[in-house]
Structure formats: C-alpha cells, structure tokens
PLY file of the C-alpha trace (Angstrom):
ply
format ascii 1.0
element vertex 81
property float x
property float y
property float z
element edge 80
property int vertex1
property int vertex2
end_header
-0.05 0.06 -0.35
2.87 2.51 1.20
3.97 2.34 -3.46
0.64 5.32 -3.11
1.99 8.64 -1.83
-1.46 10.02 -0.03
-3.07 13.31 -1.21
-4.34 14.47 2.10
-4.60 14.24 5.81
-7.15 11.31 5.39
-5.11 9.50 3.10
-2.06 8.97 5.27
-4.08 7.48 8.03
-5.68 4.99 5.66
-3.00 3.98 4.41
-1.34 3.34 7.70
-4.09 1.88 8.85
-3.99 -0.76 5.32
-0.23 -0.90 6.27
-0.67 -2.27 9.80
-2.84 -4.43 8.78
-1.10 -6.09 5.27
1.86 -6.13 8.10
0.18 -8.48 10.09
-1.33 -10.41 7.27
-4.89 -9.48 6.91
-4.57 -8.21 3.36
-2.93 -12.36 2.82
-4.45 -14.77 0.92
-7.79 -15.34 -1.00
-9.96 -12.97 -1.65
-13.37 -13.04 -1.83
-16.74 -11.62 -2.77
-19.01 -9.97 -0.25
-22.33 -8.57 -1.67
-24.23 -6.16 1.07
-26.51 -3.57 0.68
-25.87 0.01 2.11
-27.00 3.68 2.46
-25.39 5.26 -0.13
-25.87 8.67 3.17
-23.42 5.71 4.85
-20.86 5.54 1.86
-20.95 8.55 0.29
-20.12 9.92 4.68
-17.48 7.44 5.16
-15.63 7.61 1.38
-15.28 11.36 2.12
-14.41 11.61 5.75
-11.51 8.24 4.79
-10.59 9.66 1.43
-11.41 6.07 0.23
-11.67 6.19 -4.19
-13.59 2.82 -4.89
-16.59 0.66 -2.25
-13.90 -2.49 -2.00
-10.74 0.63 -1.31
-13.24 1.77 1.61
-14.32 -1.78 2.72
-11.67 -2.93 3.47
-10.09 0.29 4.93
-13.43 -0.08 7.00
-12.98 -3.96 8.19
-9.57 -3.14 8.88
-10.04 -0.51 10.69
-12.25 -2.39 12.66
-9.94 -5.06 13.14
-6.77 -3.36 14.60
-8.82 -1.40 16.64
-6.95 -0.62 19.65
-9.10 -2.00 22.91
-7.06 -0.25 25.80
-9.26 1.71 26.74
-11.47 -0.22 27.34
-9.81 -2.98 29.08
-8.27 -0.31 31.29
-11.89 0.44 32.51
-12.46 -3.38 33.07
-10.11 -3.42 35.87
-10.86 -4.08 39.09
-8.78 -2.44 41.92
0 1
1 2
2 3
3 4
4 5
5 6
6 7
7 8
8 9
9 10
10 11
11 12
12 13
13 14
14 15
15 16
16 17
17 18
18 19
19 20
20 21
21 22
22 23
23 24
24 25
25 26
26 27
27 28
28 29
29 30
30 31
31 32
32 33
33 34
34 35
35 36
36 37
37 38
38 39
39 40
40 41
41 42
42 43
43 44
44 45
45 46
46 47
47 48
48 49
49 50
50 51
51 52
52 53
53 54
54 55
55 56
56 57
57 58
58 59
59 60
60 61
61 62
62 63
63 64
64 65
65 66
66 67
67 68
68 69
69 70
70 71
71 72
72 73
73 74
74 75
75 76
76 77
77 78
78 79
79 80
C-alpha cells in the first residue's frame, strides 16, 4: 500500500491502517466477493471522510480499522482494583 503517495490527511490515516493490516497478514490470501446493501448516505459520508476512491477500498479500510481497533481503553476500565 505504501507505493502510493497519500493526497491528504485522510489518506495518511487510511494508508497507515492498511499498512498495519498488511504487516500482520490480514490482506494476504484469497479474495472473496462480498455482497451487501448499504445506505448511499453512509457510503458517501464514509468515502468523503476516509478518502477512499472505490467501494472495495472503503470496505477493506473499514474492516481493517475494526479488526485493528485498539481496545486499551475498554480493557483499562474493565480492570478491578
């Protein structure tokens, strides 16, 4: 993913997530088609905020972001004592 120069801050953040996902092997392997129906407003807002150019790029980014989400805060709050 690092071969492309990011255009804006959204691109920087998106490439960082995708680079991390690639580094831990999440982007390796067979690609499978996924069919979903999503509200146009959600797609448009997510594309604008993320800078993703295609629906595939947007969905890959969203899934990687969820998969890599830092759970430090919830784990910290769940600690007793």
